[in-house]
VEXDREN-2710 file (C-alpha; in Angstrom, 1 decimal):
% VEXDREN-2710
k/r/px/py/pz
1/UNK/145.3/142.7/132.0
2/UNK/141.9/144.9/132.6
3/UNK/139.0/143.2/134.0
4/UNK/135.9/144.3/132.2
5/UNK/133.3/144.1/135.0
6/UNK/135.5/147.0/136.6
7/UNK/135.2/149.2/134.1
8/UNK/132.3/151.7/134.8
9/UNK/130.5/153.0/132.2
10/UNK/129.7/156.4/131.6
11/UNK/125.9/157.0/131.8
12/UNK/123.7/159.1/130.1
13/UNK/120.6/160.2/131.5
14/UNK/117.9/162.7/129.4
15/UNK/117.2/165.0/132.3
16/UNK/116.1/168.6/133.1
17/UNK/119.0/170.7/133.9
18/UNK/120.4/171.4/137.5
19/UNK/119.0/174.9/138.6
20/UNK/121.4/177.4/139.2
21/UNK/122.4/178.3/142.6
22/UNK/121.7/182.2/143.7
23/UNK/122.5/182.1/146.9
24/UNK/120.7/184.3/149.3
25/UNK/121.8/188.4/149.8
26/UNK/124.0/189.4/152.5
27/UNK/122.5/191.6/155.4
28/UNK/118.6/190.2/155.0
29/UNK/117.3/188.3/157.7
30/UNK/114.0/186.7/157.6
31/UNK/112.2/184.4/159.8
32/UNK/109.2/182.6/159.9
33/UNK/106.7/181.3/162.6
34/UNK/104.6/178.7/161.8
35/UNK/101.4/178.5/164.5
36/UNK/99.3/175.1/164.2
37/UNK/96.5/177.0/164.8
38/UNK/96.8/178.1/161.6
39/UNK/97.0/175.2/158.7
40/UNK/97.4/177.5/155.7
41/UNK/100.8/178.1/156.4
42/UNK/102.3/174.5/155.4
43/UNK/100.2/172.2/153.0
44/UNK/101.5/168.9/152.9
45/UNK/100.5/167.6/149.9
46/UNK/102.2/170.8/148.4
47/UNK/105.5/170.5/150.2
48/UNK/106.2/167.0/150.0
49/UNK/105.6/166.4/145.8
50/UNK/109.1/168.1/145.3
51/UNK/110.5/165.5/147.9
52/UNK/109.2/162.9/146.8
53/UNK/109.7/163.6/143.5
54/UNK/113.1/163.5/143.7
55/UNK/113.2/160.3/145.7
56/UNK/111.4/158.4/143.2
57/UNK/113.3/160.5/140.4
58/UNK/116.3/159.3/142.2
59/UNK/115.5/155.7/142.2
60/UNK/114.5/155.5/138.7
61/UNK/118.0/157.2/137.7
62/UNK/119.4/154.4/139.9
63/UNK/117.1/151.8/138.4
64/UNK/118.1/152.7/134.5
65/UNK/122.0/152.9/136.0
66/UNK/121.6/149.5/137.3
67/UNK/119.9/148.3/133.8
68/UNK/122.5/150.0/132.0
69/UNK/125.1/148.0/133.6
70/UNK/123.2/145.4/133.0
71/UNK/122.4/145.5/129.8
72/UNK/126.4/146.5/128.9
73/UNK/127.4/143.6/130.7
74/UNK/125.2/141.3/128.7
75/UNK/126.7/143.1/125.3
76/UNK/130.3/142.5/126.6
77/UNK/129.4/138.9/127.2
78/UNK/128.0/138.6/124.0
79/UNK/130.7/140.5/121.9
80/UNK/132.9/138.2/124.0
81/UNK/131.0/135.1/122.8
82/UNK/131.7/136.7/119.0
83/UNK/135.3/137.0/119.9
84/UNK/135.9/133.3/120.9
85/UNK/133.7/132.2/118.4
86/UNK/135.4/134.3/115.7
87/UNK/138.5/133.2/117.4
88/UNK/137.9/129.4/117.0
89/UNK/136.7/129.5/113.6
90/UNK/140.1/131.5/112.7
91/UNK/142.0/128.6/115.1
92/UNK/139.9/125.6/113.3
93/UNK/140.9/127.4/109.1
94/UNK/144.3/127.8/110.3
95/UNK/144.7/124.0/111.6
96/UNK/142.7/123.4/107.8
97/UNK/145.5/125.0/106.0
98/UNK/148.2/124.0/108.2
99/UNK/147.1/120.7/107.9
100/UNK/146.8/121.2/104.2
101/UNK/150.4/122.3/104.0
102/UNK/151.3/119.2/105.7
103/UNK/149.9/117.0/103.4
104/UNK/151.5/119.0/100.7
105/UNK/154.9/118.7/101.9
106/UNK/153.9/115.1/102.4
107/UNK/153.0/114.4/99.2
108/UNK/156.2/116.7/97.7
109/UNK/158.3/114.7/100.1
110/UNK/156.4/110.9/99.1
111/UNK/157.0/112.1/95.0
112/UNK/160.4/113.6/95.7
113/UNK/161.8/109.7/97.3
114/UNK/159.6/107.8/94.6
115/UNK/161.6/109.9/92.1
116/UNK/164.7/109.1/94.1
117/UNK/163.8/105.5/94.7
118/UNK/162.9/104.9/90.7
119/UNK/166.3/106.8/89.7
120/UNK/168.3/104.6/92.4
121/UNK/166.5/101.5/90.7
122/UNK/167.7/102.6/87.4
123/UNK/171.1/103.3/88.5
124/UNK/171.2/99.7/89.8
125/UNK/169.5/97.9/86.9
126/UNK/172.1/99.3/84.7
127/UNK/174.7/98.7/86.9
128/UNK/173.5/95.2/86.6
129/UNK/173.3/94.7/83.2
130/UNK/176.6/96.5/82.9
131/UNK/178.3/94.0/85.0
132/UNK/176.0/90.9/83.7
133/UNK/177.9/91.9/80.4
134/UNK/181.3/92.2/81.5
135/UNK/181.0/89.4/83.8
136/UNK/179.7/86.9/79.8
137/UNK/182.5/89.2/78.1
138/UNK/185.4/88.3/81.1
139/UNK/183.8/84.8/81.5
140/UNK/183.2/83.8/77.4
141/UNK/187.2/82.3/77.6
142/UNK/188.3/82.8/81.1
143/UNK/188.1/78.9/80.8
144/UNK/190.2/78.2/78.0
145/UNK/192.8/81.3/78.6
146/UNK/193.0/80.3/82.1
147/UNK/193.6/76.4/81.1
148/UNK/196.3/78.1/78.7
149/UNK/198.1/79.9/81.1
150/UNK/198.4/77.1/84.0
151/UNK/200.1/74.7/80.9
152/UNK/202.4/77.7/80.3
153/UNK/203.1/78.0/84.3
154/UNK/203.5/74.4/84.4
155/UNK/201.1/74.2/87.2
156/UNK/198.4/71.6/85.2
157/UNK/199.7/69.0/82.0
158/UNK/198.5/66.2/80.9
159/UNK/199.6/62.5/82.7
160/UNK/201.7/61.8/79.8
161/UNK/203.9/65.2/79.6
162/UNK/203.0/64.8/83.0
163/UNK/205.3/61.7/83.0
164/UNK/207.4/62.5/80.6
165/UNK/208.3/65.7/82.7
166/UNK/209.1/63.6/86.0
167/UNK/210.1/60.1/84.8
168/UNK/211.6/60.1/80.8
169/UNK/212.9/63.5/81.2
170/UNK/215.5/63.2/84.3
171/UNK/216.0/59.5/83.0
172/UNK/217.2/61.2/79.6
173/UNK/219.0/63.9/80.9
174/UNK/221.1/61.8/82.9
175/UNK/221.3/59.2/80.2
176/UNK/222.8/62.1/78.5
177/UNK/225.0/62.9/80.8
178/UNK/226.6/59.8/81.9
179/UNK/226.8/59.2/77.7
180/UNK/228.6/62.9/77.5
181/UNK/231.0/62.1/80.4
182/UNK/232.0/58.9/78.8
183/UNK/232.1/60.9/75.5
184/UNK/234.6/62.8/77.4
185/UNK/236.3/60.1/78.8
186/UNK/236.8/58.4/75.7
187/UNK/238.0/61.7/74.3
188/UNK/240.6/61.9/77.2
189/UNK/241.6/58.7/76.8
190/UNK/242.2/59.2/73.1
191/UNK/244.0/62.2/73.6
192/UNK/246.2/60.6/76.2
193/UNK/246.8/57.4/73.6
194/UNK/247.6/59.9/70.8
195/UNK/250.2/61.8/72.9
196/UNK/251.7/58.8/74.3
197/UNK/251.9/57.5/70.9
198/UNK/253.5/60.9/69.3
199/UNK/256.2/60.9/72.3
200/UNK/257.4/57.2/70.9
201/UNK/257.2/57.9/67.6
202/UNK/259.2/61.6/68.4
203/UNK/261.7/59.7/70.4
204/UNK/262.1/57.3/67.6
205/UNK/262.5/59.9/65.2
206/UNK/265.0/61.6/67.0
207/UNK/267.1/58.9/67.8
208/UNK/266.8/58.2/63.9
209/UNK/268.1/61.3/62.7
END
């Protein structure tokens, strides 16, 4: 990065143009001899004035250069201060816009969350209502149907029915079985008696023939 303090400005000083250098013609030699006796040959006031003017002009020129440098330095500082002020103002404005954008995004996210929450709550409420109706409809005849099913399966019986099934029915079955066995035995005995009688009659009839 270029340092602004090291930049040399272009100085413009309003002064007379430089004299045109005219060299001395060659081949011509001149000499001047000054004697102290003759004071008219050297006038101090007249001879020193041009040198003094040059020295004063150089001093003034350097002073003007220094003043210009100081002025330009102050201008650069003012420019830098204005630049930093504008930069700070733009940065603050950018931060404000960023905060506004963040707030808007947060507000949009919050509204979307509220909408999703409300939608989920409505869906949950509808599901609860449907579940309640289904449960109510299912449980309306659940007790009756369950009792009938248990009764049909034999898992739930009345004491009278249970007593009949445990005591009366087995006894009745055994009694019926025993009666049937006795009846069967009686039939067998009758058949045996009839067979024996028929054999006796057959023998008698055969002998009689």
